[in-house]
C-alpha positions, 0 to 999 in steps of 0.5 A: 454519606461522607462529610468530604469530596472523595478526590480534594476532602472539601467539606459538604455541608450537612442536613439542618447544619448550624453555621453552614457559612463556616463550612461553605467557606472552608470549602470555597478556600480550599477550592481557591487554594487547589482550583487553577493551583500556583505555587511561589516555590517548591523547594522551601522547607520552612515558612517565608518570614512575610507571607501574603494572603493568597501565597502558597507553596509547595512543602519541601522535605523535612519542614520545620517551624509552622511547617512541621509534619507538613511534607509534600503538602500544599501551605496556603495562607489566609488571614495571615495563617496557615492551611494545609492541603493534601494533593490527590492524583492528578492535581497539577499545579505551576511553580512560578519561580521555575515556570513550569508545571508540576502533577502529583501521581499519587505518590510523589511530584513529577514534572509535567514535561516528564510525562508527556509523550512525544512520540509520532507527532505531527510536526514540530516548531522551534522558534518558528512554525513547521510546515507540512514540508518542514515538519520539523523546523528550527530558528536559532543562531546554532544547532547542537547535536551532542553525543551521548557516548563515544560518538554522534552521526546525523543520518539522511536516508533516502528511499532509492537511488534515484532520490536525494538526500543532501545538505541544501545551503540557501541565501534568502531561501534560495539554494546556492550549494548542495552537498550530498547524493543527488539523484544518484548514489554518487556524492556530490558538491553543487553550486548554484547562482541563482537557486535554479540553475546548479552546476556539479563542482566536484563528483566522487564516484560511489562505485569506485571512489574516483573524483571528477572535478568540474572543468575549469575549477578556479582557485583564488590567488594565495601566498605562503600565509594564506594558502588558496589551496592546501595539499595533504603534502604541505603544498601551497600555491605561490610562486612568489608573485602569483598562484603557483604550486609548490612541490618539495624536493631538492631543485628549483625547476624555471622555465620561461617560453612561449611554446614549452613542450617538456617530456620526463621518461624513465625510472628514478631521477637520476635517470630520467630523460628531460626533453624540451623546446625553447629552454632558456637561461638568458635571466634566469637559469633553466634548472637551478639550486636554491635553499629553502624553495623548491618550486616547479615554475612556468612563465608564459608569454606571446611572442617570443623570447626575444620579444615577448607579449602580453598574454590576454584573457583566457591564454594558457599559461601552462599545461600539464600532461600525463600519459602512458605508453599504450602499443605504439605510442604515448597517450595522455589520461589527465591534464592540468591547466592554467588560464589567465582570466585577469581582464587587464593583466600586468606586472602586478595582477595576473589573475588565473584559474586551474582546470582539471581534466581526467579520462577514466576510459579513453584519452585527454587530447593534448591539444 
């Protein structure tokens, strides 16, 4: 029979042994060092200058001083002297200064977390509690998905076309906006005032790539410095006073009318034919050159040109129609309108919204 325990090497009492307390106390000290093991540091190769009884260290490589030749062992201070214990496979200790657990695998020390299996976990909560629906829950000021190579992707998969794969934006856990594949394979931009009633603001057709905009699409007021809507070609909404549409070009087109209709047909611009009703040049020329400002502006009023009257809420300020010639006449297929939404329009306030209409099959009424 061996005189030590097979795993941790604690000394055993022998039959009729004299001074059994010496052997027994030695075993208790070893148990104190290895049982629920805790070390203060695992990076020291020389002993600290003033250790206290009970201090323990995992000795680093190339040990010196009183620790010479004890690399990889646990140094345990008792009565001002060092005792050394060899680790055994499966021994777990807590590294105090790093706040982590390490385990001895029989050859080397490894961080315990590296041995844990995180596959097929039922749920994970980081800073909060996960549940049966939100099986991954994170409570944090930010979440980073970094690349591990050339790029990174976040994938949302759904089982069938009629299911949903989306990003939901909430206020106080109540939905306010959603983007993604919502019930079909078209890409939706949805909004809600209360989390219950939802409206599609923009829908991109998954088959054709066509874009549908909600009737009454609103744009905030803008300026040259802070455009309300930027175009790829650099356009911005501002006619100098209130939101307008700026288009690159060499001329400025100004229209003042209570019932203006403009039709442009033909090929190149030089050959275009312009037909208009109600064109006037009383205070501003119908067409004028300017330097540095290229605009296409509409100014509408109730009443008449001679005696204009203030517009009212929901008055249509402007309408652009796009169409083509069928077999006997022109037919319209798209329309852009601007409406006054200001409850009290004045010389200094003219709140408005843009509305976009399109007919992929059929026609858009010009009326």
